[in-house]
N, C-alpha and C positions, 0 to 999 in steps of 0.2 A: 164329818163334813169331808164330804168331796175336794181333793189338792186342786183337781183340772175338772174343768167342766167343755165339753164339748157341745153344740148345738145342731143338729143337721139339717140344713135347709137344701142338702143337695139334690132333692127331686120336686122340691116346691119352686111355683112359676108365678109370680106375680104380678098381675094383669095392669093392662094401662090406666086405672082409674086411678085420679089425683093423690085420692086418701091411702091406698094400698102401702105408701111407708108409715104409714101410722101403725098399722099392722108389726110390722116388723120394729118399730119403735118401741111399742108398748112389749111385745115380746121380750125385746134385749134388755130393757128398762128392770121387768120382770125379775130377768138371769141374774143380771147385775145388783138388783137389791139382796137377791137371797144368799148370793154365793160370793161377790165379788171381795168383800171381807175377810174371807175365808182359802178362798181358793189361788191359788198362785198362779192358773193358768186358764184364761177364758178364749175359748174357739171359736168360729163359725165355720163350716164346712159347707162347701155351696160346688156347684159344677161348675159356672162361671161367675165371672162378677157379680153383684148383687144388682141389680137393673129389671126394670119393667120390659116388657113385651112390645112391639110395636103394632100400634093399633093405630091403622090410617095414618093420618099426618101428625100425630102424635106420639114420641119415645119419651117420657117422664123417666129421667133416672134417677133410682132412689139416694144417691148420694148428694143430689143437690138440695139434698134437706139439712139446713144449718146442722140442727138439734142431731138428727141422726149420723151424719157427718163425725159430729164430735165423739156421740156415744159407740162408734164401730170401731173409732182411734182405742177403745179400753177393751177390744177385742180382738186376738190374730184371726187373719181369713185366710183359710187355706182352700183354693180355687185348681181344682183339676179335672179334665174330663173322664178318668176312672176313679171309681171308688179306692181300687187298691192303692194308687199313688197319691190320693188325699190320706187315706189314712195310715199309708206309711211314713208320712210326711209329718203328721199328726203324732204319731208315734216317737218319731228322731225329736221333736219338740220337748216331749214328755219325758224321754231318756236323757235329754240335755239338764233338765230341772231335779232328775231323780223323784220323780212324783210315780206312784204305785196308786192311789185311790182314785177312780174316774169317773163323773158323772155323765150319762150320756140322754140329749134331750131330743126325743127323735119322733117323727109322725108314727103314729101306730100302726100303719101300713107299712112301714119300715123297718120298723125294730127288728123281725125277725131274720131278714135279708142284713141288718147291720150287725147283726151278732155271729150272724156265718161268715164274716169277713173277719169279724174278733178275733172269733177263735181259731182263726188260721194265723193271724199276724200278732198276737198277743199269747203270752204264759200266763200260768198262776202267780207269776210275781205280781199280776195287775189282779186291782179289783173294782170291778165294773160293777154300777147302778145305771137302771134305764128308768128315764122318767117320760112320759107322754107330752108332746110338743102342742099344747093348745095353742091355737090360731082361730081368729073368728073368719065363720065361711059367709057371713052374710054379707050378701051382693057381691057373692063370686069372686072375692079379694084373693083368694088363694086359691088355687086347683090342688086335690091331692086325689092318689088316686085308693080302688078301693084294697082295706086291710089284706095282707097275707100272713097264714098263720103257719105255714109249713114251707121248707126248702124241699122244691122234687132233687130226684138224684142229677138228674140234666141239670137245673140251676147249679146243685152244687158243684158241680164238674167244669162249670161254665166260671162259677167264682173261681175255683184252685185254679183253671188257667190264667186267668185276668191276673192273678197275683202270680204266677208262675211268669208271665210274659214280660209284667213290670222289673219284674228282680232282674230276670235277662238282659235287660236295659241298663241295670245300674253299673257305673264304671268301677274298676276294679280299686280297691285302697291300698293306702301305703307300699306301692310298689309292684311287681310282677309275680306272677304266683312263680314258687320255687318249690323243687322238689330236691333233695338232697339224697343221690345212692352209692351205694360200695361196689368196687371194683371186685370184689370177693364172690358176689352171687353174678352168677352166671345170667346170660341173655335168655335163657327159656324161660326164664322170670321177668315178669313186671314187678318192681318194686320200687320203694321211695319211704323219703318220710318226710312231711310238710314241715313247712315254718310258718309264719304269721302272716305273709304277706300276699297280697293278689286277690282277697275276696271281699265280699261285702256288707260285712258285719261290722257295724260302724262305732257301737259302744267304747268306749278307750279299752278297758280292760279285754274285751271280746275281739277287739278291730287285728285284723278284718278278716283273717283266715281261720275263723272258728270252726272245729268239725263237731260240735256235740251240744244237745239243744237238751237242758231239763226242765224241771218245773220251778226250779230254784234259781234260773238264767233270765236275762232278757231276752235271748235272741230265740225267736220262734222258730219250729222246726224246719218252715220254710225257706229260711236264709241259711241255716245249714245245708239242707237239701242242693240249695241252689250253688252253696260253696263246693259242694260234692261233686254236684256235675260239673262243673271248671275243675276240677281234680282229674275226674274223669276222663273229660277230652283233652287234657293236658299231658296225662301219664296214657292215657288208651287202653282204659278198662269200662265195662258195663255198667254204671251202677244202680244196675236193675239186679244185677249178682253182686252184690256188694254186703259184707258183713261184718260185723264188728263186735268186736267183745262186752259183756255185759258185767261188768265190774262188780268186783266181791272183796279184792285185796284179799285173795287166798290161793290157792293151787289147785283148783280144778279145771279140766280139760276139756273144751266140746271137741269129738272127733266128728268132723261132721260126714253126714250120713247116717249118725245115729241122731236119738232123738233128744233134741235141745236141753239142756238144763235150763233152769230158772236163773241162774249168773253163774261166770266161768270167769279165767282170768287168761286164758289159754284157748288157742283154735288150732286144731292142724284139716289139712286136706290133699286129696291127691285128685281132685276133679278141675280142669282147664277149665279156664273162662271163668273161674268163680273168684274173687277177691275176697280176701281177709284182713283185718286191720285191727291194729292197739293203740288205744287212745293215751296220750300220755302230756303230762302236763306239770313235770317235775319227777313223776313217777316215768320209768323206761318202758318206752315203747321197743319190743326185741323183736326182732324177723329171723326166721329158720327156713331155711332151703337145705334140701339135697337134690343135687342136680342128677344122680343115678339114680334113684329110683323115684326120681320127679313128683316130689311131695313137698310141702310148704307148712309152716306155721307159725301165729305169732302170739306173744305174750304181754301182759301188762305187768311189770313187778314195780312196785313201792315198796318201802321197806319191810312190810309187814310180809307181803308176796316174795319178797326175794329171803328171808328169813324161812318162809313155808316151802321155799325149794321151786317155785312156778318154773323157772326157768328149764330145770332137769325135768320136771314134771311133761313140759311140754316136750320135751328130746324123748322121753322114754314113751308117749304116745306116739312119736313118728316111727320110733323102733319098732314097738308094738303091733300098731297097725298096718304100716307098708313095708316093715321090714328093711330100714334103713339101717344102715352100720354109723355107729359111733365118726368115724375116721373120714366121712364124706359130708357131715353135717356142717354146714356154714350159718354161723348163727352171727347177727349184727346189732348193735346194743344203738339206740335213738338216744336222742338228746335226752338229757334229764338234767337235776338240780345237781351241784358240784357239793363235795364236803365243803368246799368255803360258804355255803349259806344255806345247809341243812343241818339242823342240829334234832335231839333227840332225848329224853330225859334218861340221866346218867342207867338208870334199870332196864330199860330198853336198848339203850347202846351197847350195854355189856355183851348182850347176845353178838352182835356185830365185832366186838372186840374177844369173846372168845373162838367168832369162828376164824378171826386172824387181825391180832394188835393194830396191821396196817389200817384199818378198816376204819378208825377209829382215831381222831387227832384229840388233843385236849381232853382224854379219857376222866384225869382226876376235876373236871370240873361240874357244876351240876348238871349242864346240858352239852357232853361234846360233840362234837361235828360227824357225821357220818357220811361213807363215801358209799353209796350204794351199788355205782360201777365197779367199782375194785372187791365186793362183796359177790358180787354176779359172778365175774371172771372167774373168779376163785370155784364157787361152787362148781360152773361149770365144767373147768379142768379139770376138778377132781372127780367130776362124773364122767371124765373120758373123752370130752370135747378136745381135738388137739388145738393147743395155742395158738397157732397159726389159723384156725381156722374161725379164732374169734375176732372182732374187729372192733374194737370200743375206745380208739385214742385216734379217728381220723378227725382232723383239724374242724370239718364241718358239724360234728354229733359230738365230740368231745366237750365243745363249750357250755358251759353253766347257763339252763333256761334262765333262773332266777336273775342271772348276771347278765343276759341280754334281754333287754324287752324290745329291742327294735328287732328280734329273729324270732323268739319265741316266748309263747304263754308259760305262765308260772302260777301255781296254787299259794307258795311260800310269797310270792312278790304280790302278788294282784288280790289275795283273798278270796272269799266267797264267790262271787261274781267273774270267776277267770274262765278263758279260753283255752282251747284243746286243740294239739296237734294231733296227728296219728303216723303211725309206721304201717306199711301196707305192702303186700306181697299177692302176686297170681300167677301162675301156670299159663304161659300163652297157649291160646286154642290153637 
């Protein structure tokens, strides 16, 4: 049974006949009868307020009917001039109630169009069921258009542009967009680490500058793309030349220009104007820069990737592919979970203890605390990176992501529907 029911009156125009409100009354009564007992959200979507068209000297407002007015109070009405604005507003209301099963009652001729908007604005978290809106056409009470079976490429582009335009109009949430940078990295590079402020994501655990979308989260790609567009404008990079790691929690590195693997936790490049990024939400987003050879890299280092040596694997790719020298490579560790909040079962923590006892606290407990930042620095120094070329103790970067919900996203803290920040770098053109 649907948790939410949406009735699409967006394109229906009720004419000036006095009994046209009876059509609406009958439709809403039927929906209430079948769904009100189970559904937690009943919604009407329309272009403007529900009213009759003007016809000569008469203008019959549907709300004037006492019976209809009472019934309408049981439904939430969303009225916007654009489909993008209407559906996004409805999505927010559905998300506030944490609902996922949605029935859409829609005129047959609108179904394909509505599905095209839904595909852009919702993810696989939501389960949609469609039902034809049955409206009596006798006497021309309701005017409908011809049925549409498919969306043309031009119409699809128009839908995407309408959504993009609407999302660009939304205000930033939770404060200004903030980018943390490192003084160790030369000005020949653009680089930074994002925080959680300044984006349009509104779901609490994703709000506001979430930069990753998946089938398991409620943020659709279009929202993440709008956040990324705002980041590109602020930082000065081209979002059309932006690439981020396809995380596997291992140590594979994609050397840009070669065939892209299906998954990898490191990227290196010497191409100007291309921005590469590593995801992080407790795991460490690491940025690498060689100002001498003008090459750079990023890595995603969770506890598994740390033990597998993803940081040094990225360093070796820079050396092998671009002729970088160990003494020239700068490494900056972005925000990550600290040992105050991150624990592992003792068997897994033992591998960090074997690396260096200082990487583990309360080792004799069933779930010792693990310091993945300290472990990463140790592995980098043992690999030949100069200690002074590693930045991991910067005041803004060293604070624990789990301890600071105002600044950073955290999987440990927020659970499965967590947001994601990134570390990024590019060589200026």
